[in-house]
C-alpha positions as CSV (number, residue, x, y, z in Angstrom):
1,M,-110.5,31.4,7.8
2,T,-107.6,33.0,6.3
3,S,-107.6,33.9,2.6
4,S,-104.7,32.6,0.3
5,L,-101.8,34.5,-0.4
6,L,-103.3,35.4,-3.8
7,E,-106.2,36.6,-2.6
8,Q,-104.8,38.8,-0.1
9,L,-102.4,40.2,-2.9
10,I,-105.4,41.0,-5.0
11,D,-107.2,42.7,-2.1
12,A,-104.0,44.6,-1.4
13,L,-103.7,46.0,-5.1
14,R,-107.5,47.2,-4.7
15,V,-106.4,49.7,-2.5
16,L,-105.2,51.8,-5.4
17,P,-107.6,54.3,-7.0
18,G,-109.6,53.1,-10.2
19,V,-108.4,49.2,-9.5
20,G,-111.3,46.9,-9.2
21,Q,-111.3,43.1,-8.8
22,K,-110.4,42.5,-12.4
23,S,-107.9,45.0,-12.8
24,A,-106.3,43.8,-9.2
25,Q,-106.6,39.8,-10.5
26,R,-104.8,41.1,-13.7
27,M,-101.9,42.9,-12.1
28,A,-101.2,40.0,-9.5
29,Y,-101.4,37.5,-12.3
30,H,-98.9,39.3,-14.4
31,L,-96.6,40.0,-11.5
32,L,-96.2,36.4,-10.7
33,E,-96.4,34.8,-14.0
34,R,-94.1,37.5,-15.8
35,E,-92.7,40.1,-13.5
36,R,-91.6,38.4,-10.2
37,A,-88.4,40.5,-9.9
38,G,-90.3,43.7,-10.8
39,G,-92.9,42.6,-8.1
40,Q,-89.9,42.2,-5.6
41,R,-88.5,45.8,-6.5
42,L,-92.2,47.2,-6.2
43,S,-92.6,45.6,-2.8
44,V,-89.2,46.9,-1.5
45,A,-89.8,50.7,-3.0
46,L,-93.2,50.5,-1.4
47,A,-92.2,49.3,2.0
48,Q,-89.4,51.9,2.0
49,A,-91.7,54.6,0.8
50,V,-94.4,54.2,3.3
51,E,-91.7,53.9,6.5
52,K,-89.4,56.9,5.0
53,I,-91.7,59.5,3.4
54,G,-94.0,62.0,5.4
55,H,-94.8,65.3,4.5
56,C,-93.1,68.6,4.7
57,A,-93.5,70.4,8.4
58,R,-94.0,73.6,6.3
59,C,-96.0,72.5,3.2
60,P,-97.8,69.6,2.0
61,A,-95.3,68.5,-0.2
62,F,-94.0,64.9,0.4
63,S,-90.4,64.7,1.9
64,E,-87.8,62.3,3.3
65,A,-86.6,65.0,5.7
66,P,-88.9,67.0,8.4
67,V,-88.2,69.7,5.8
68,C,-88.4,69.6,2.1
69,A,-85.6,70.9,-0.2
70,T,-87.8,73.6,-1.7
71,C,-89.0,75.0,1.9
72,A,-85.2,74.5,3.2
73,S,-83.7,76.1,0.2
74,A,-81.7,79.5,0.8
75,S,-83.5,81.3,-2.1
76,R,-86.8,80.8,0.0
77,G,-85.4,82.2,3.0
78,G,-85.8,78.9,4.9
79,H,-89.7,79.0,4.6
């Protein structure tokens, strides 16, 4: 048996640190009742971030490029 879309949304929100069942439920209800446009923006931003952001090859920073801007900077000597 599959869970409802609302249950799936609540479960998905629970992956965030410090978010339990009640907080996730409040967030889901807020997005659905008052902030649908914000929920859509959140969905797009999250999907793009998960797809396009990784770790820099030289340091632990997040970057959309293989090497982050700091490590790529000429002032850092290219490393």
